[in-house]
MILOLUM-895520 format. One record per residue (C-alpha): residue number from 1; residue in one letter; x negated, y, z negated. Coordinates in nm, 4 decimals. Each point is the difference from the previous one (the first is absolute). Last residue first. Layout:
N
i | aa | u | v | w
NUM | A | X | Y | Z .
...
% end
This chain:
212
i | aa | u | v | w
212 | S | 21.1939 | -2.4792 | 3.0996 .
211 | Y | -0.0670 | -0.0836 | 0.3958 .
210 | D | 0.0342 | -0.3462 | 0.0464 .
209 | E | -0.2647 | -0.2939 | -0.0837 .
208 | I | -0.2859 | -0.1404 | 0.1239 .
207 | R | -0.3589 | -0.1194 | -0.1360 .
206 | Y | -0.2470 | -0.0516 | 0.2613 .
205 | K | -0.2785 | -0.2887 | -0.0019 .
204 | C | -0.2679 | -0.0286 | 0.2106 .
203 | A | -0.1731 | -0.3255 | -0.0401 .
202 | S | -0.2956 | -0.1928 | -0.1403 .
201 | A | -0.1452 | 0.3161 | -0.1086 .
200 | G | -0.3521 | 0.1335 | 0.0551 .
199 | T | 0.0334 | 0.3701 | 0.0686 .
198 | S | 0.1371 | -0.0197 | 0.3953 .
197 | I | 0.2421 | -0.3423 | -0.1351 .
196 | Q | 0.2300 | 0.2770 | -0.1822 .
195 | Q | 0.1319 | 0.0336 | -0.3466 .
194 | E | 0.3154 | 0.1894 | -0.1308 .
193 | R | 0.1175 | 0.2086 | 0.2727 .
192 | T | 0.3366 | 0.2111 | -0.1027 .
191 | V | 0.2755 | -0.0157 | 0.2253 .
190 | S | 0.3009 | 0.2432 | -0.1173 .
189 | A | 0.2991 | -0.1085 | 0.2816 .
188 | D | 0.1231 | 0.0941 | 0.3405 .
187 | L | -0.1176 | -0.2899 | 0.1127 .
186 | I | -0.1441 | 0.1312 | 0.3106 .
185 | Q | -0.0890 | 0.2907 | -0.1740 .
184 | S | -0.1793 | -0.1488 | -0.2767 .
183 | Y | -0.1493 | -0.2791 | 0.2331 .
182 | L | -0.2027 | 0.2435 | 0.2385 .
181 | N | -0.1279 | 0.2356 | -0.3190 .
180 | S | -0.1395 | -0.2940 | -0.1141 .
179 | E | -0.1409 | -0.1362 | 0.3133 .
178 | S | -0.1300 | 0.3824 | -0.0048 .
177 | Q | -0.1780 | -0.0458 | -0.3388 .
176 | C | -0.1624 | -0.3053 | 0.1462 .
175 | L | -0.1467 | 0.1120 | 0.3168 .
174 | Q | -0.1182 | 0.3281 | -0.2216 .
173 | P | -0.2131 | -0.2805 | -0.1249 .
172 | Y | -0.2363 | 0.0640 | 0.2713 .
171 | K | -0.3039 | -0.1987 | -0.0227 .
170 | R | 0.1354 | -0.3214 | -0.1971 .
169 | A | 0.3244 | 0.0585 | 0.1834 .
168 | V | -0.1695 | -0.0378 | 0.3797 .
167 | D | -0.1873 | -0.3067 | -0.1071 .
166 | L | 0.3393 | -0.1360 | -0.1166 .
165 | S | 0.2283 | 0.0530 | 0.3317 .
164 | P | 0.1632 | -0.2937 | -0.0246 .
163 | C | 0.0577 | -0.0032 | -0.3328 .
162 | N | 0.1310 | -0.3474 | -0.1672 .
161 | G | 0.1878 | -0.1048 | -0.2616 .
160 | E | 0.2707 | 0.2702 | -0.0333 .
159 | V | 0.1897 | 0.0014 | -0.2984 .
158 | L | 0.3296 | 0.2036 | -0.0143 .
157 | Y | 0.1209 | 0.0440 | -0.3916 .
156 | F | 0.3701 | 0.0721 | -0.0685 .
155 | V | 0.1438 | 0.2010 | -0.2592 .
154 | G | 0.3815 | 0.0387 | -0.0683 .
153 | A | 0.0074 | -0.1681 | -0.3425 .
152 | D | -0.3522 | -0.1303 | -0.0844 .
151 | G | -0.1667 | -0.1592 | 0.3165 .
150 | H | 0.0530 | -0.2116 | 0.2637 .
149 | E | -0.2815 | -0.0701 | 0.2426 .
148 | F | -0.0441 | 0.0331 | 0.3792 .
147 | T | -0.1987 | -0.1597 | 0.2527 .
146 | A | -0.2653 | 0.1374 | 0.2478 .
145 | E | -0.2327 | -0.2328 | 0.2430 .
144 | Y | -0.1640 | 0.3443 | 0.1307 .
143 | G | -0.0358 | -0.1437 | 0.3444 .
142 | I | 0.2153 | 0.2373 | 0.2430 .
141 | E | 0.2954 | -0.2525 | 0.0162 .
140 | N | 0.0348 | -0.0423 | -0.3952 .
139 | L | -0.0248 | 0.4165 | -0.0524 .
138 | I | 0.3443 | -0.0307 | 0.2126 .
137 | H | 0.1565 | -0.2774 | -0.1830 .
136 | V | -0.0884 | 0.1784 | -0.3376 .
135 | L | 0.1792 | 0.3414 | 0.1124 .
134 | A | 0.3308 | -0.1993 | 0.0595 .
133 | E | -0.0356 | -0.1558 | -0.3459 .
132 | L | -0.0585 | 0.3304 | -0.1520 .
131 | K | 0.2804 | 0.1558 | 0.1709 .
130 | T | 0.2216 | -0.3105 | -0.1523 .
129 | Q | -0.1472 | 0.0732 | -0.3161 .
128 | L | 0.0190 | 0.3835 | -0.0094 .
127 | T | 0.4005 | -0.0326 | 0.0745 .
126 | T | 0.1992 | 0.1179 | 0.2727 .
125 | G | -0.1781 | -0.1516 | 0.2888 .
124 | Q | -0.2049 | 0.1239 | 0.2574 .
123 | V | -0.3946 | -0.0993 | 0.0816 .
122 | R | 0.0606 | -0.0839 | 0.3444 .
121 | E | 0.0575 | 0.3436 | 0.1827 .
120 | R | -0.2197 | 0.1542 | -0.2327 .
119 | W | -0.3030 | -0.1508 | 0.1355 .
118 | V | -0.0277 | 0.1619 | 0.3414 .
117 | E | 0.0462 | 0.3262 | -0.1916 .
116 | L | -0.2206 | -0.0425 | -0.3014 .
115 | L | -0.2503 | -0.1434 | 0.2660 .
114 | K | -0.0343 | 0.3548 | 0.1756 .
113 | A | -0.0347 | 0.1691 | -0.3697 .
112 | N | -0.2476 | -0.2456 | -0.0968 .
111 | R | -0.1928 | 0.1340 | 0.2468 .
110 | A | 0.0166 | 0.3490 | -0.0853 .
109 | D | -0.1023 | -0.1512 | -0.3789 .
108 | L | -0.3195 | -0.1065 | 0.1557 .
107 | V | -0.0817 | 0.3178 | 0.1575 .
106 | E | 0.1018 | 0.2139 | -0.3218 .
105 | L | -0.1752 | -0.2052 | -0.2350 .
104 | V | -0.3436 | 0.0176 | 0.2273 .
103 | A | 0.0791 | 0.3585 | -0.0189 .
102 | G | -0.0332 | 0.0519 | -0.3900 .
101 | S | -0.3315 | -0.1720 | 0.0056 .
100 | G | -0.1678 | 0.2939 | 0.1667 .
99 | Y | 0.0693 | 0.1588 | 0.3950 .
98 | L | -0.3399 | -0.0697 | 0.2095 .
97 | S | -0.1726 | -0.3174 | -0.2500 .
96 | Q | 0.3411 | -0.1316 | -0.0607 .
95 | V | 0.1432 | -0.0192 | 0.3370 .
94 | H | -0.3188 | -0.1517 | 0.1339 .
93 | E | 0.0219 | -0.2756 | -0.2573 .
92 | L | 0.3133 | -0.0368 | 0.0713 .
91 | I | -0.0542 | -0.0771 | 0.3968 .
90 | D | -0.3169 | -0.2053 | -0.0895 .
89 | D | 0.1741 | -0.2073 | -0.2397 .
88 | C | 0.3065 | -0.0834 | 0.2309 .
87 | L | -0.2497 | -0.0946 | 0.2673 .
86 | Q | -0.1564 | -0.2195 | -0.2658 .
85 | A | 0.3053 | -0.1533 | -0.0508 .
84 | Y | 0.1015 | -0.0431 | 0.3260 .
83 | R | -0.3109 | -0.1918 | 0.0822 .
82 | K | 0.2037 | -0.3037 | 0.1217 .
81 | P | 0.1192 | 0.1872 | 0.2932 .
80 | F | 0.3687 | -0.0415 | 0.0419 .
79 | H | 0.1489 | -0.1649 | 0.3373 .
78 | E | -0.0345 | -0.3652 | -0.1643 .
77 | E | 0.2919 | 0.1008 | -0.1996 .
76 | G | 0.2032 | 0.0273 | 0.2923 .
75 | R | -0.1238 | -0.3390 | 0.0595 .
74 | S | 0.1699 | -0.1055 | -0.3201 .
73 | S | 0.3114 | 0.1552 | 0.0885 .
72 | L | 0.0832 | 0.3665 | -0.1472 .
71 | K | 0.3900 | 0.0700 | -0.1247 .
70 | F | 0.2857 | 0.0819 | 0.1688 .
69 | V | 0.3197 | 0.0201 | -0.1123 .
68 | H | 0.2506 | 0.0075 | 0.2394 .
67 | Q | 0.3858 | 0.0637 | -0.1036 .
66 | P | 0.3643 | -0.1572 | -0.1017 .
65 | R | 0.2454 | 0.3077 | -0.0564 .
64 | G | 0.1159 | -0.0210 | -0.3602 .
63 | R | -0.0767 | -0.2348 | -0.2684 .
62 | G | -0.2486 | -0.1961 | -0.2330 .
61 | G | -0.1888 | 0.3075 | -0.0746 .
60 | P | -0.0597 | 0.0949 | 0.3395 .
59 | R | 0.1062 | -0.2842 | 0.2283 .
58 | E | -0.2847 | -0.1835 | 0.1273 .
57 | V | -0.1371 | -0.0922 | 0.3875 .
56 | Q | -0.3594 | -0.1536 | 0.0115 .
55 | S | -0.3140 | 0.1670 | 0.1763 .
54 | E | -0.3411 | -0.0943 | 0.0749 .
53 | I | -0.2802 | 0.2209 | 0.0624 .
52 | L | -0.3389 | -0.0196 | 0.2779 .
51 | G | 0.0801 | -0.3141 | 0.2101 .
50 | D | -0.0011 | 0.2768 | 0.2741 .
49 | A | 0.3702 | -0.0272 | 0.0197 .
48 | E | 0.0540 | 0.1216 | -0.2937 .
47 | L | -0.2079 | 0.2908 | 0.0606 .
46 | D | 0.2001 | 0.0983 | 0.2873 .
45 | M | 0.3098 | -0.0700 | -0.1668 .
44 | L | -0.1012 | 0.2305 | -0.3030 .
43 | H | -0.1122 | 0.2872 | 0.2597 .
42 | R | 0.3328 | -0.0188 | 0.1895 .
41 | R | 0.1844 | 0.0142 | -0.3598 .
40 | A | -0.2252 | 0.3024 | -0.0991 .
39 | A | 0.0705 | 0.2042 | 0.2434 .
38 | P | 0.3903 | -0.1069 | 0.0568 .
37 | A | -0.0276 | 0.1139 | -0.3727 .
36 | S | -0.1621 | 0.3543 | 0.1262 .
35 | I | -0.3694 | 0.1189 | -0.1928 .
34 | E | -0.0443 | 0.1514 | -0.2826 .
33 | L | -0.2438 | -0.2713 | -0.1187 .
32 | T | 0.1736 | -0.0471 | -0.3259 .
31 | S | 0.3645 | -0.0009 | 0.1331 .
30 | A | -0.0884 | -0.1944 | 0.3225 .
29 | V | -0.1272 | -0.2811 | -0.2250 .
28 | A | 0.2732 | 0.0385 | -0.2426 .
27 | Q | 0.2848 | -0.0222 | 0.2932 .
26 | A | -0.1927 | -0.3192 | 0.1588 .
25 | T | -0.0169 | -0.1801 | -0.3246 .
24 | G | -0.2548 | -0.0637 | -0.2777 .
23 | R | -0.2403 | -0.2532 | -0.1027 .
22 | G | -0.3327 | -0.0074 | -0.2681 .
21 | S | -0.0115 | 0.3576 | 0.0088 .
20 | G | -0.3891 | 0.0654 | 0.0546 .
19 | R | -0.0169 | -0.2585 | 0.2668 .
18 | L | 0.3234 | 0.1270 | 0.1190 .
17 | L | -0.1079 | 0.3118 | 0.0532 .
16 | Y | -0.3449 | -0.0739 | 0.1196 .
15 | L | 0.1618 | -0.2101 | 0.2525 .
14 | V | 0.2247 | 0.3262 | 0.1010 .
13 | R | -0.2637 | 0.1933 | 0.0246 .
12 | S | -0.2264 | -0.2071 | 0.2622 .
11 | K | 0.3357 | -0.0271 | 0.2071 .
10 | T | -0.0147 | 0.3522 | 0.0226 .
9 | S | -0.3255 | 0.0361 | 0.0724 .
8 | D | 0.0192 | -0.2193 | 0.2837 .
7 | N | -0.3592 | -0.0558 | 0.1566 .
6 | A | -0.1190 | -0.2338 | -0.2859 .
5 | V | 0.3398 | -0.1906 | -0.0058 .
4 | S | -0.0689 | -0.1038 | 0.3495 .
3 | I | 0.3184 | -0.1848 | 0.1129 .
2 | M | -0.0088 | -0.3351 | 0.1639 .
1 | M | 0.2146 | -0.0188 | 0.3202 .
% end
């Protein structure tokens, strides 16, 4: 039987979570949405049966117990309104009007705190390079066209050829600041933005190095 996502707020939250994080396990969904693991698995199975998400079996870090990892399907992407950027813009405009520009950064940082919980499962490694490789893979899944380059000894550059939230970033520079904060936390490294698409550059570029 077809599940009506519009009438099930939890299933909608699951879809929004997977869209924002790119992918996730049942345990990650349960932790982030503060529901039980069995409930998370049930919602994920229903959504997969309806063709809104798809899964594959992976071993974390190439070892350990296999687990199902879920992500949106093409049909799942169609579930989201095309005016998402406008909705985001409207919400941030109201937040800034009511509480000031600092509140916008707080809202974005709070959202990224949720992403951090989910992404941290995948961004693992013993070196900055291995963690950066994992982050680049995630960013490419959600449309950033990311790569990384080697700089001087111990220095890397993360380059993003596309900004999926460009219209919002042009109006709210806090979005880029919050993104830098997220990268610094997930890589446990110093992250300095050197150029950005929202101010006219051809790509966003971040200098990344271990804390001195």
